[in-house]
C-alpha positions in Angstrom: 70.6 76.1 119.4 68.1 78.1 117.3 67.5 77.1 113.4 68.7 79.9 112.3 71.7 79.9 114.0 71.8 76.5 112.8 71.7 77.4 109.1 73.9 80.5 109.7 76.9 77.6 110.9 75.9 75.0 108.3 78.9 74.3 106.5 76.7 73.4 103.3 74.4 77.0 103.7 77.7 78.4 103.8 79.1 76.7 100.4 75.9 78.3 99.2 76.2 82.0 100.2 79.9 82.1 99.1 79.5 80.8 95.8 76.6 83.0 95.6 78.7 86.4 96.4 81.6 84.8 94.6 79.6 84.4 90.9 77.7 87.6 92.0 80.8 89.5 91.8 82.7 87.8 88.5 79.3 88.6 86.9 79.3 92.5 87.7 82.6 92.5 87.1 82.4 91.3 83.7 79.5 93.2 82.8 80.9 96.3 83.6 83.7 98.7 81.5 86.6 99.1 83.9 89.5 101.9 84.0 92.7 100.5 85.5 95.4 102.5 86.6 98.6 102.8 88.4 99.2 99.2 88.9 102.8 99.1 87.0 104.9 99.2 90.1 102.6 96.6 91.9 102.3 94.4 89.1 106.0 93.9 88.3 107.0 93.3 91.5 105.2 91.0 92.1 105.8 89.4 88.8 109.2 89.2 89.7 108.8 87.4 93.1 108.3 90.3 95.4 105.7 90.2 97.8 103.9 93.4 98.4 101.8 94.6 101.1 98.2 95.4 99.3 96.2 98.0 101.8 92.4 99.4 101.2 89.9 100.2 103.0 86.9 97.6 104.3 84.5 99.1 102.4 86.3 98.1 99.2 87.1 94.8 100.0 84.7 92.3 97.8 86.7 94.0 94.6 90.0 93.0 95.9 90.5 89.6 93.6 90.5 92.9 90.5 92.6 95.1 92.4 95.5 92.0 92.8 96.6 90.1 90.3 96.8 86.9 91.2 98.2 85.2 87.5 101.7 87.2 88.8 102.0 86.0 92.2 100.1 84.6 95.3 98.7 87.1 98.0 96.5 86.1 101.8 94.5 88.5 102.6 93.8 88.8 106.8 90.2 88.0 107.6 88.5 87.7 110.9 88.1 84.4 112.6 84.4 85.5 113.5 81.3 83.8 111.3 81.2 87.4 108.8 85.1 87.6 109.0 85.2 83.7 107.5 82.3 84.4 104.8 84.4 87.0 103.4 87.7 85.1 103.2 86.0 82.2 101.4 84.6 84.8 99.2 88.0 85.7 98.0 89.4 82.0 98.0 87.4 81.3 95.5 88.1 84.2 93.8 91.1 83.7 93.4 93.2 84.3 97.3 94.6 82.8 99.8 93.4 83.7 103.6 94.8 83.7 107.0 92.1 84.0 109.6 92.9 86.8 112.5 91.7 85.5 115.8 91.4 86.9 119.4 92.5 83.9 120.5 95.5 84.0 118.3 98.8 85.4 120.1 100.0 88.4 117.8 103.6 86.7 117.8 102.2 83.6 116.4 99.9 85.5 113.8 103.3 87.5 113.1 105.1 84.6 112.6 102.8 83.3 109.6 102.9 86.5 107.8 106.6 86.1 108.3 106.4 83.4 106.8 104.2 83.8 103.5 106.3 86.6 102.7 109.6 84.6 103.1 107.7 82.0 100.8 106.8 85.0 98.0 103.3 85.5 99.1 102.4 89.2 99.4 99.6 90.1 102.1 96.3 91.4 101.9 94.5 93.7 104.4 91.6 95.8 105.2 93.5 98.9 107.1 90.2 99.6 109.3 88.9 95.9 109.4 87.4 93.8 110.8 85.5 95.7 113.1 86.4 99.5 112.5 85.9 102.3 112.9 85.3 102.9 109.1 88.3 104.4 107.7 90.1 105.2 110.9 93.4 102.7 110.2 94.8 100.5 112.8 98.6 100.4 113.1 99.0 96.4 111.8 99.8 97.3 108.4 102.6 99.4 109.9 103.8 96.5 112.0 104.0 94.9 108.9 105.9 97.0 106.5 107.9 97.1 109.6 108.9 93.5 110.3 108.8 92.2 106.4 110.0 95.1 105.1 108.0 94.2 101.5 107.1 98.0 100.0 103.3 99.2 100.9 100.7 99.7 97.9 97.5 101.3 98.7 94.4 100.5 96.0 90.9 101.4 95.7 88.0 100.5 93.3 84.7 102.5 92.9 82.0 102.4 90.6 79.4 105.0 89.3 76.6 102.7 90.5 77.0 100.3 94.1 74.7 99.0 96.4 75.6 99.8 100.0 75.1 96.9 102.5 73.8 97.6 105.9 76.7 97.1 107.6 79.6 98.8 110.2 81.5 100.5 107.1 78.5 100.5 104.0 80.0 97.5 102.5 79.8 98.5 98.7 78.9 95.5 96.3 79.4 96.7 92.2 76.5 96.7 90.0 76.3 94.5 86.6 76.5 97.2 83.3 77.8 100.1 85.1 81.3 101.6 84.5 83.8 102.0 87.4 87.9 102.5 88.3 90.8 100.6 89.8 93.5 102.3 91.1 96.7 101.9 92.9 99.5 103.6 94.3 102.8 103.0 96.4 103.0 104.3 99.4 106.3 105.1 100.2 107.2 106.7 103.5 110.3 105.0 105.1 109.5 102.6 108.0 112.1 101.9 110.8 113.0 99.0 112.3 112.0 100.3 115.4 110.1 103.6 115.2 109.2 105.6 118.4 105.8 106.0 119.3 105.4 108.8 117.8 106.7 107.6 114.6 104.4 104.6 114.6 101.5 107.1 114.8 103.1 109.6 112.6 103.0 107.0 110.0 100.0 105.3 110.8 97.7 109.0 110.2 99.9 109.2 106.5 98.8 105.7 106.0 95.3 106.5 106.3 95.2 109.9 104.2 97.3 108.0 101.3 94.2 105.6 101.5 91.7 108.0 102.0 93.6 110.1 99.0 92.9 107.3 96.7 89.5 106.1 97.6 87.9 109.8 97.0 90.3 110.0 93.6 88.5 106.6 92.5 85.2 107.7 93.8 85.8 111.2 91.8 86.9 109.0 88.9 83.8 106.8 88.8 81.3 110.1 88.9 80.6 109.5 92.3 80.4 112.5 94.7 82.3 112.3 97.2 80.0 110.7 100.2 77.1 110.9 98.5 74.1 108.1 97.7 75.1 105.1 95.0 
């Protein structure tokens, strides 16, 4: 095994990186000015013990702990079991989330049972609709499956900041910068999801959710003073 891989697989190294990222995100959040809009319905549901499905684009995942108020209720994020996914998951854990690792070796039935068990325990489910490998801003059908299976309400969320750092990842992952200003936005996706949708109905629902995520993310960018698709 190469030295680089040994370092990357080292638990102590990973804990250091997790702590560094978590501390940075917390610092960037605390030193910037934020406007928060549209969270009343989701916060009310969670505070009453009603689990929800919380959906965003993977590009905005790093700010998920500030888009869901964990003082009101629990949330589990679905994360990749690969090295990068584990790292992202542990950063979320340090900021108040629980995680459910998704593995290519884990049967979908077992994962579905775990998600259902968590929601029955009152835990909300968070998912990046295009994660963990993309393509960027193309929703998978997973949020629709979870909504059908659990009956939970679905909320789309987004963050945007005037100045961000875009990482060299497949989705240009956004990191907030300190001493800036930004917005946090939420809205409910209200399309009814039948218990047994046809393939055509499931595809129409997937496209509807994708359009809702695009709309709220673009609205957040405009509110923060960013041009759509523009540079940091």
